[in-house]
Structures are given as C-alpha cells and as structure tokens.
N, CA, C and O of each residue as an XYZ file, in Angstrom:
424
protein
N      -1.501     -8.130     18.513
C      -0.827     -9.181     19.896
C      -1.497     -9.913     20.884
O      -2.196     -9.121     21.515
N      -1.599    -10.922     21.266
C      -1.867    -11.585     22.343
C      -0.623    -12.575     23.072
O       0.042    -13.465     22.542
N      -0.583    -12.032     24.565
C      -0.169    -12.970     25.300
C      -0.573    -13.675     25.885
O      -1.803    -13.728     25.887
N       0.049    -14.468     26.581
C      -0.725    -15.634     27.406
C      -0.446    -15.387     29.253
O       0.620    -15.878     29.624
N      -0.938    -14.983     29.910
C      -0.517    -15.320     31.407
C      -1.224    -15.686     32.089
O      -2.375    -15.252     32.053
N      -0.844    -16.634     32.994
C      -2.237    -17.297     33.732
C      -2.827    -18.289     32.746
O      -2.341    -18.969     31.842
N      -4.194    -18.111     33.301
C      -5.370    -18.854     31.953
C      -5.678    -17.678     31.760
O      -6.758    -17.936     32.292
N      -5.809    -16.203     31.409
C      -6.301    -15.266     30.689
C      -5.379    -14.653     29.497
O      -4.201    -14.353     29.692
N      -6.060    -14.489     28.186
C      -5.162    -14.255     27.124
C      -5.582    -12.783     26.969
O      -6.636    -12.264     26.602
N      -4.055    -12.142     27.492
C      -3.768    -10.940     27.591
C      -3.556    -10.380     26.198
O      -2.909    -11.009     25.361
N      -4.149     -9.092     25.924
C      -4.031     -8.058     24.588
C      -3.295     -6.774     25.220
O      -3.551     -6.236     26.297
N      -2.230     -6.391     24.194
C      -1.442     -5.157     23.859
C      -2.817     -4.112     24.104
O      -4.000     -4.418     23.956
N      -2.210     -2.711     24.551
C      -2.817     -1.258     24.618
C      -2.889     -0.960     23.058
O      -3.505      0.051     22.721
N      -2.346     -1.708     22.140
C      -2.617     -0.904     21.018
C      -3.527     -1.903     20.573
O      -4.403     -1.544     19.786
N      -3.493     -2.750     20.829
C      -4.911     -4.123     20.126
C      -6.441     -3.378     20.507
O      -7.476     -3.303     19.844
N      -5.960     -2.686     22.377
C      -7.260     -2.417     23.033
C      -7.296     -1.537     21.443
O      -7.747     -1.824     20.334
N      -6.656     -0.489     21.947
C      -7.310      0.671     21.072
C      -8.008      0.453     19.386
O      -8.828      1.208     18.862
N      -7.507     -0.583     18.879
C      -7.603     -0.530     17.574
C      -9.320     -0.969     17.221
O     -10.101     -0.672     16.317
N      -9.421     -2.065     18.800
C     -11.088     -2.673     18.511
C     -11.499     -1.352     19.704
O     -12.117     -2.003     20.546
N     -11.491     -0.496     20.001
C     -12.011      0.197     20.729
C     -13.559      0.711     20.183
O     -14.526      0.941     20.908
N     -13.505      0.815     18.762
C     -14.919      1.534     18.190
C     -15.999     -0.267     18.302
O     -17.218     -0.322     18.466
N     -15.187     -1.311     18.172
C     -16.402     -2.324     18.110
C     -16.539     -2.623     19.578
O     -16.834     -3.784     19.862
N     -16.345     -1.618     20.716
C     -16.689     -1.824     22.021
C     -17.670     -0.824     22.970
O     -18.255     -0.992     24.040
N     -17.554      0.219     22.095
C     -17.677      1.691     22.631
C     -19.026      0.952     23.130
O     -19.193      1.096     24.341
N     -19.918      0.278     22.552
C     -21.538      0.242     23.612
C     -21.600     -0.635     24.341
O     -22.566     -1.359     24.099
N     -20.701     -1.099     25.585
C     -20.321     -1.712     26.123
C     -20.514     -0.234     27.471
O     -20.086      0.905     27.281
N     -21.200     -0.670     28.651
C     -21.426     -0.401     29.539
C     -19.494      0.033     29.815
O     -18.579     -0.735     29.521
N     -19.321      1.440     30.437
C     -18.140      1.673     30.810
C     -17.449      0.782     31.676
O     -16.399      0.226     31.353
N     -18.100      0.616     32.929
C     -17.385     -0.325     34.138
C     -17.043     -1.590     33.758
O     -16.046     -2.100     34.269
N     -17.931     -2.412     32.652
C     -17.780     -3.160     31.665
C     -16.216     -3.456     31.247
O     -15.396     -4.319     31.561
N     -16.214     -1.969     30.126
C     -14.868     -2.006     29.326
C     -13.631     -1.805     30.395
O     -12.477     -2.223     30.300
N     -14.177     -1.114     31.330
C     -12.913     -0.593     32.937
C     -12.407     -1.794     33.074
O     -11.211     -2.018     32.886
N     -13.769     -3.225     33.618
C     -12.842     -4.066     34.179
C     -11.719     -5.272     33.470
O     -10.813     -5.955     33.949
N     -12.526     -5.068     31.573
C     -11.775     -5.831     30.593
C     -10.322     -5.034     30.608
O      -9.602     -5.368     31.548
N     -10.034     -4.504     30.134
C      -9.626     -3.416     30.150
C      -8.131     -3.659     31.707
O      -6.907     -3.617     31.581
N      -8.653     -3.803     32.492
C      -8.002     -3.956     34.053
C      -7.527     -5.351     33.681
O      -6.319     -5.451     33.893
N      -8.086     -6.483     33.188
C      -7.694     -7.676     32.968
C      -6.794     -8.061     31.993
O      -5.625     -8.446     31.994
N      -7.788     -7.823     31.021
C      -6.821     -8.190     29.177
C      -5.589     -7.320     29.019
O      -4.586     -7.569     28.350
N      -5.849     -6.263     29.750
C      -4.184     -5.167     29.430
C      -3.625     -4.957     30.486
O      -2.428     -4.675     30.535
N      -4.078     -5.014     31.106
C      -3.106     -4.516     32.593
C      -2.693     -5.337     33.078
O      -1.719     -5.332     33.830
N      -3.669     -6.675     32.594
C      -2.765     -8.198     33.731
C      -3.587     -8.229     35.204
O      -3.527     -9.307     35.796
N      -4.270     -7.255     35.781
C      -4.941     -7.462     36.867
C      -5.595     -8.906     37.130
O      -5.962     -9.486     36.109
N      -5.787     -9.549     38.312
C      -6.503    -10.663     38.386
C      -8.036    -10.381     38.255
O      -8.616     -9.311     38.440
N      -8.462    -11.378     37.956
C     -10.007    -11.285     37.818
C     -11.020    -11.006     39.031
O     -12.196    -10.679     38.878
N     -10.232    -11.229     40.527
C     -10.914    -11.073     42.286
C     -10.288     -9.208     41.850
O     -10.991     -8.232     41.586
N      -9.027     -9.284     41.911
C      -8.788     -7.326     42.378
C      -9.706     -6.695     41.483
O     -10.548     -6.132     42.182
N      -9.988     -6.490     40.061
C     -10.547     -5.569     39.241
C     -12.264     -5.931     39.789
O     -13.103     -5.123     40.185
N     -12.358     -7.076     39.672
C     -13.829     -6.850     40.180
C     -14.272     -6.383     41.189
O     -15.492     -6.260     41.291
N     -13.208     -5.890     42.480
C     -13.525     -5.373     43.957
C     -13.252     -4.163     43.464
O     -14.119     -3.297     43.579
N     -11.751     -3.787     42.685
C     -11.682     -2.341     42.189
C     -12.900     -1.627     41.861
O     -13.273     -0.675     42.547
N     -13.628     -2.095     40.702
C     -14.929     -1.750     40.336
C     -16.499     -1.946     40.923
O     -17.443     -1.486     40.281
N     -16.701     -2.661     42.184
C     -17.671     -2.865     42.335
C     -18.078     -4.099     42.155
O     -18.926     -4.413     42.990
N     -17.852     -4.815     41.505
C     -18.723     -5.969     41.066
C     -18.083     -7.278     41.414
O     -16.868     -7.460     41.338
N     -19.063     -8.303     41.848
C     -18.449     -9.539     42.142
C     -17.912    -10.001     40.505
O     -18.133     -9.530     39.389
N     -17.300    -10.883     40.890
C     -16.265    -12.433     40.579
C     -17.029    -12.456     39.249
O     -16.624    -11.967     38.195
N     -18.309    -13.159     39.467
C     -19.111    -13.367     38.433
C     -18.949    -12.631     37.547
O     -18.288    -12.889     36.541
N     -19.708    -11.274     37.853
C     -20.194    -10.203     36.604
C     -19.074     -9.660     36.295
O     -19.029     -9.060     35.222
N     -17.713     -9.727     37.253
C     -16.556     -9.051     36.401
C     -16.262    -10.202     35.239
O     -15.616     -9.985     34.214
N     -16.804    -11.341     35.568
C     -16.125    -12.691     34.248
C     -17.170    -12.615     33.164
O     -16.749    -12.821     32.026
N     -18.530    -12.342     33.314
C     -19.343    -12.020     32.422
C     -19.247    -11.062     31.480
O     -19.736    -11.034     30.351
N     -18.334    -10.000     32.247
C     -18.462     -8.970     31.134
C     -17.447     -8.473     30.353
O     -17.534     -7.659     29.434
N     -16.276     -9.143     30.886
C     -15.155     -9.623     29.856
C     -15.225    -10.997     29.109
O     -14.261    -11.197     28.370
N     -15.978    -11.779     29.145
C     -16.194    -12.478     28.238
C     -17.289    -12.069     27.088
O     -17.336    -12.714     26.040
N     -18.133    -11.005     27.329
C     -18.892    -10.465     26.317
C     -17.733     -9.812     25.366
O     -17.760    -10.007     24.151
N     -16.538     -8.891     26.095
C     -15.782     -8.051     25.656
C     -14.801     -8.915     24.625
O     -14.578     -8.570     23.464
N     -14.251    -10.119     25.274
C     -13.398    -11.339     23.967
C     -14.489    -11.749     22.940
O     -14.279    -11.654     21.730
N     -15.302    -12.068     23.297
C     -16.459    -12.444     21.729
C     -16.669    -11.296     20.910
O     -17.024    -11.486     19.746
N     -16.489    -10.004     21.379
C     -16.565     -9.284     20.518
C     -15.050     -8.980     19.887
O     -14.885     -8.716     18.696
N     -14.061     -9.049     20.782
C     -13.100     -8.792     20.334
C     -11.797     -9.662     19.307
O     -10.812     -9.256     18.690
N     -12.407    -11.012     19.527
C     -10.987    -12.173     19.121
C     -11.382    -12.188     17.672
O     -10.603    -12.228     16.720
N     -12.413    -12.158     17.639
C     -12.703    -12.231     15.269
C     -11.808    -11.077     15.296
O     -10.596    -11.287     15.248
N     -12.159    -10.144     15.352
C     -11.320     -8.331     14.984
C      -9.762     -8.888     15.283
O      -9.095     -8.619     14.283
N      -9.075     -9.454     16.125
C      -7.391    -10.000     16.403
C      -7.193    -10.693     15.511
O      -6.405    -10.456     14.596
N      -7.922    -11.725     15.642
C      -7.683    -13.032     14.876
C      -7.532    -13.080     13.271
O      -6.941    -13.842     12.505
N      -8.405    -11.814     13.084
C      -8.153    -11.415     11.355
C      -7.561    -10.355     11.240
O      -7.666     -9.843     10.126
N      -6.959     -9.809     11.988
C      -6.233     -8.742     11.931
C      -6.644     -6.998     11.265
O      -6.083     -6.037     10.739
N      -8.413     -7.579     11.873
C      -9.144     -6.388     10.675
C      -8.826     -4.723     11.366
O      -8.516     -4.733     12.557
N      -8.856     -4.110     11.060
C      -8.834     -2.383     10.984
C     -10.257     -1.926     10.826
O     -11.063     -2.433     10.046
N     -10.486     -0.943     11.621
C     -11.851      0.537     11.851
C     -11.552      0.905     11.160
O     -10.352      1.132     11.318
N     -12.091      1.388      9.715
C     -11.440      2.849      9.027
C     -13.075      3.069      8.753
O     -13.991      2.344      8.366
N     -12.876      5.127      9.360
C     -13.881      5.624      8.924
C     -13.518      6.733      8.748
O     -12.734      7.405      9.417
N     -14.212      7.044      7.602
C     -13.843      8.105      6.449
C     -14.607      8.435      5.510
O     -15.163      7.634      4.758
N     -14.757     10.320      5.445
C     -15.518     10.329      4.142
C     -14.544     10.786      3.044
O     -13.473     11.388      2.968
N     -15.741     10.010      1.960
C     -15.137      9.139      0.822
C     -16.280     10.450     -0.394
O     -17.349     10.948     -0.041
N     -15.572     10.683     -1.777
C     -16.585     11.156     -2.812
C     -17.551      9.677     -3.047
O     -17.249      8.722     -2.331
N     -18.735      9.503     -4.078
C     -19.238      8.607     -3.888
C     -18.986      7.683     -4.355
O     -19.583      6.623     -4.165
N     -17.939      7.868     -5.161
C     -17.179      7.077     -6.298
C     -16.371      5.626     -5.409
O     -16.617      4.427     -5.548
N     -15.565      6.168     -4.681
C     -14.740      5.790     -3.847
C     -15.636      5.190     -2.636
O     -15.413      3.991     -2.474
N     -16.246      5.536     -2.072
C     -17.302      4.796     -1.488
C     -18.008      3.457     -1.691
O     -18.042      2.444     -0.992
N     -18.566      3.770     -2.878
C     -19.065      2.683     -3.543
C     -17.904      1.269     -3.781
O     -18.156      0.087     -3.550
N     -16.884      1.730     -4.196
C     -15.481      0.774     -3.903
C     -15.478     -0.096     -2.517
O     -15.466     -1.313     -2.331
N     -15.496      1.120     -1.536
C     -15.343      1.134     -0.154
C     -16.238     -0.175      0.016
O     -15.740     -1.187      0.510
N     -17.514     -0.140     -0.385
C     -18.558     -0.637      0.031
C     -18.471     -2.093     -0.555
O     -18.549     -3.098      0.152
N     -18.271     -2.111     -2.173
C     -17.871     -3.437     -2.785
C     -16.976     -3.984     -1.845
O     -17.521     -4.904     -1.236
N     -15.735     -3.765     -1.461
C     -14.624     -4.786     -0.922
C     -15.142     -5.286      0.110
O     -15.059     -6.495      0.327
N     -15.914     -4.254      1.121
C     -16.547     -4.738      2.430
C     -17.413     -5.950      1.895
O     -17.182     -6.977      2.534
N     -17.897     -6.027      1.375
C     -19.135     -6.626      0.853
C     -18.648     -8.435      0.184
O     -19.169     -9.548      0.259
N     -17.410     -7.872     -0.432
C     -16.855     -8.727     -0.868
C     -16.350     -9.954      0.713
O     -16.972    -10.911      1.175
N     -15.030     -9.351      1.127
C     -14.955     -9.487      2.434
C     -15.536    -10.367      3.442
O     -15.020    -11.243      4.137
N     -16.991     -9.833      3.341
C     -17.708    -10.862      4.372
C     -18.547    -11.738      3.983
O     -19.230    -12.341      4.811
N     -18.646    -11.960      2.720
C     -18.838    -12.621      1.525
C     -17.870    -13.854      2.159
O     -18.351    -14.857      2.686
N     -16.509    -13.617      2.024
C     -15.270    -14.398      1.925
C     -15.374    -15.115      3.194
O     -14.879    -16.242      3.223
N     -15.889    -14.694      4.165
C     -15.816    -14.621      5.772
C     -16.962    -15.668      5.916
O     -16.762    -16.633      6.654
N     -18.104    -15.547      5.285
C     -19.298    -16.199      5.379
C     -19.212    -17.719      4.938
O     -20.084    -18.562      5.147
N     -17.996    -17.921      4.286
C     -17.804    -18.989      3.448
C     -16.833    -19.885      4.285
O     -16.937    -21.075      3.985
N     -16.141    -19.678      5.020
C     -15.528    -19.922      5.749
C     -15.807    -21.273      7.021
O     -14.963    -21.486      7.891
C-alpha cells in the first residue's frame, strides 16, 4: 500500500519488507536513506544530512530504489524462495515463465 504525503509517495513498512529481496544488492546507506524518506516520512534534506550525503546523492539513491520496487508494488508481486521436489519446481518455473511472458506483452 502506498500513501502520498508532500511530493513523496510513501510505502508501508510491510511493503518495504516484502520488496527487500529485490533491493538487498543496494548499498546499505542507499537503503537507509530510502527507508528514512519512503517509509519513515523524513524529509529528503534531513535524511541526507543524517547519513552524511548531499541532497542530490540521497535523491539519486531514492530514485534507484523506487525504480526497482514500484513495479513490484504496483503488480502486488511476492518473492518466493522455497525448496521443492523437481516436478513441483518445474511447475513453478513454468508459471514464472508464463507470468513474465504475459507481462512482456503488455
């Protein structure tokens, strides 16, 4: 779920946790800044100062995180990681391929 406050589209802590697997490759400071602004609702300037970054650098970090998470949130996608027997794993792979194909056609 997203909420709009000022000019920043915020997200819930629950949604942040849901998309963490997709953003865990970002630098910790980028994630900290994005979390502070997008989830906690801090102003960009305050978050930038808190983490020792310029406003421009902080904004760039937030933009990169947003570009990754927005499609996941908009489509209500869930990350699933589980061990399965080969025949079930094959079914999951087929479902994933079908989903990605359908998204590519949009």
